[in-house]
C-alpha positions in Angstrom: -38.5 1.2 69.1 -39.8 3.7 66.7 -39.7 2.5 63.1 -37.3 4.4 60.8 -39.1 6.7 58.4 -39.0 5.5 54.8 -37.7 7.9 52.1 -40.3 9.0 49.6 -40.0 7.4 46.2 -38.9 9.9 43.6 -40.7 9.8 40.4 -38.5 10.2 37.4 -39.3 13.2 35.3 -40.2 12.5 31.7 -37.5 13.6 29.2 -38.4 16.3 26.8 -39.3 15.0 23.3 -36.2 14.4 21.2 -33.8 14.4 24.2 -33.4 10.6 24.6 -30.0 9.6 25.9 -28.0 7.6 23.4 -27.1 4.1 24.3 -23.5 3.6 25.5 -21.0 2.1 23.0 -23.3 2.7 20.1 -21.8 4.3 17.0 -23.3 7.7 16.5 -25.4 8.0 13.3 -25.3 10.7 10.7 -26.5 14.2 11.5 -30.2 14.7 10.8 -31.0 15.7 7.3 -27.7 14.4 5.8 -27.4 11.6 3.4 -23.7 11.9 2.8 -22.0 8.5 2.5 -18.4 7.2 2.4 -18.0 7.6 -1.3 -19.0 11.3 -1.2 -16.6 11.9 1.6 -13.7 10.2 -0.3 -14.5 12.4 -3.3 -14.2 15.5 -1.1 -10.9 14.2 0.3 -9.4 13.7 -3.2 -10.6 17.1 -4.1 -8.8 18.6 -1.1 -5.6 16.7 -2.0 -5.4 18.7 -5.2 -4.6 21.8 -3.3 -3.4 20.6 0.2 -0.8 18.3 1.5 -1.3 14.9 3.1 -1.0 16.2 6.6 -3.3 19.2 6.0 -6.3 17.1 5.0 -7.4 16.2 8.5 -10.8 14.8 9.5 -11.7 18.3 10.8 -10.8 19.9 7.5 -12.9 17.4 5.6 -15.8 18.1 7.9 -15.5 21.9 7.3 -15.3 21.3 3.5 -18.5 19.3 3.6 -20.1 21.5 6.2 -21.0 18.6 8.4 -20.4 17.5 12.0 -16.9 16.0 12.4 -18.7 13.0 14.0 -20.0 12.1 10.6 -16.5 11.8 9.2 -15.4 9.7 12.3 -18.5 7.5 11.7 -16.9 6.2 8.5 -13.2 6.8 9.2 -11.9 6.2 12.7 -8.7 8.2 12.3 -6.6 10.2 9.8 -4.5 7.1 8.8 -7.7 5.2 7.8 -9.0 8.2 5.9 -5.7 8.6 3.9 -5.4 4.8 3.4 -8.8 4.8 1.6 -8.0 8.1 -0.2 -4.8 6.5 -1.5 -6.8 3.6 -2.8 -9.3 5.9 -4.5 -6.4 7.8 -6.1 -5.0 4.5 -7.4 -8.3 3.6 -8.9 -8.7 7.0 -10.5 -5.2 6.7 -12.1 -5.9 3.2 -13.3 -9.2 4.4 -14.9 -7.3 7.2 -16.7 -4.5 4.8 -17.8 -7.0 2.2 -19.1 -8.7 4.8 -21.2 -5.4 6.1 -22.6 -4.2 2.6 -23.4 -7.5 1.8 -25.2 -6.9 4.7 -27.6 -3.3 3.8 -28.5 -2.1 1.6 -31.4 -0.5 -1.0 -29.3 3.0 -0.5 -30.5 5.8 -0.1 -27.9 6.0 3.7 -28.7 2.2 4.0 -28.6 2.1 2.2 -25.2 4.7 4.6 -23.8 2.9 7.7 -25.0 -0.4 6.3 -23.6 1.1 5.8 -20.1 2.7 9.2 -20.2 -0.8 10.6 -21.0 -2.4 8.7 -18.1 0.3 9.8 -15.6 0.2 13.4 -16.8 -3.6 13.5 -16.5 -3.5 12.4 -12.9 -0.5 14.6 -12.2 -2.4 17.7 -13.4 -5.3 16.8 -11.1 -3.0 16.3 -8.2 0.0 18.6 -8.3 3.0 17.4 -6.2 1.8 13.8 -7.0 5.2 12.3 -6.0 5.2 14.0 -2.6 1.6 12.8 -2.0 2.5 9.2 -2.9 5.6 9.3 -0.7 3.6 10.7 2.2 0.9 8.1 1.8 3.6 5.4 1.7 5.8 6.5 4.6 3.6 8.6 6.9 0.5 6.4 7.0 0.6 4.0 10.0 -1.4 1.3 8.2 0.8 -1.4 6.5 -1.9 -1.7 3.8 -1.1 1.8 2.6 2.5 0.9 1.9 1.4 -2.4 0.2 -1.1 -0.6 -2.0 1.4 2.0 -3.3 4.2 -0.6 -3.6 1.9 -2.7 -5.8 1.2 0.3 -8.0 4.9 1.0 -8.3 5.7 -2.6 -9.1 3.0 -2.7 -11.7 4.5 0.4 -13.4 8.0 -1.1 -13.5 6.5 -4.4 -14.9 4.7 -2.4 -17.6 7.9 -0.6 -18.8 9.8 -3.9 -18.6 7.2 -5.5 -21.0 7.3 -2.6 -23.4 11.1 -2.5 -23.4 11.2 -6.3 -24.0 8.8 -6.0 -26.9 10.7 -3.0 -28.4 14.0 -4.9 -28.1 12.5 -8.0 -29.7 11.3 -5.9 -32.6 14.7 -4.3 -33.0 13.3 -0.8 -32.2 14.5 -0.2 -28.6 17.8 -0.7 -26.8 17.6 -2.3 -23.4 17.5 0.0 -20.4 16.6 -0.5 -16.7 12.8 -0.4 -16.3 13.0 1.1 -12.8 15.0 4.0 -14.1 12.5 4.6 -16.9 9.7 4.5 -14.3 11.5 7.1 -12.2 12.2 9.3 -15.2 8.6 9.5 -16.4 7.3 10.2 -12.9 10.0 12.9 -12.4 9.2 14.6 -15.7 5.5 14.7 -14.9 6.2 16.0 -11.4 8.5 18.7 -12.8 5.7 19.9 -15.2 3.0 20.1 -12.6 5.3 22.1 -10.3 6.6 24.5 -12.9 3.5 24.8 -15.1 2.1 27.8 -13.2 5.4 29.7 -13.8 5.1 29.4 -17.5 1.3 29.6 -17.9 1.4 33.4 -18.0 4.1 33.6 -20.6 1.8 34.9 -23.3 4.6 35.5 -25.8 4.8 31.7 -26.2 1.3 31.9 -27.6 0.2 28.7 -25.7 -3.0 28.3 -23.8 -2.7 26.1 -20.7 -4.3 23.2 -22.7 -1.8 23.6 -25.6 1.1 24.0 -23.1 0.2 20.7 -21.5 -0.3 18.9 -24.9 3.0 20.1 -26.2 4.8 19.1 -23.1 3.2 15.6 -23.3 4.4 15.3 -26.9 7.9 16.5 -25.9 8.0 13.9 -23.1 7.1 11.2 -25.5 9.6 12.2 -28.1 12.4 12.6 -25.6 11.9 9.2 -24.0 11.2 7.2 -27.2 14.1 8.8 -29.1 16.3 7.9 -26.1 15.2 4.3 -26.3 15.6 3.9 -30.0 18.4 1.8 -31.4 20.9 4.2 -32.9 20.9 4.1 -36.7 24.2 2.9 -38.2 26.0 5.4 -40.4 
């Protein structure tokens, strides 16, 4: 019986330089020439959140903003929920930094502490218009439970702050007792109202206010309104 002819052995062609096939299941690295890291991406996300809503700041939008391959964003953040979770934590840290600086400048009295907190919240509100909507979206639209815990902790800390201030003011005979949660809601609502309406009044030159002065006067107005509402009425 004639022997079956053996197939010739094919020699593999060498791959062109730089065309090596990536290993399976290996996380893709950053595009060549880029040194962008997680912190820089989060800064860009927070910057976008100043002008866009929670749902609009997608991984693709962040990639376009930074002019990088979307794979780079996915390298650090697997999905939109993770990206917004960490952005929410970055916003929290930014607010706490502003608040700490404001509190360090105040005189430590109940009225001074209230004005300092108003200053901190108004500062972050001016950076992130529609702040309440953003916080609500991070809390309720994010699939990660940690996002809700983070924002809940921040809210609880705010209520506790007002409770301590009210308790001190009552003990000193300066303030009457009110519900701390309502005070928390009132301050946030007044800040949100200003950041939404400020563009409408910015151009009213007859007021003679620059945007900076308009903001400073509103902050003083907020402080006066809230503190005067808390003061114990003077007996006639």
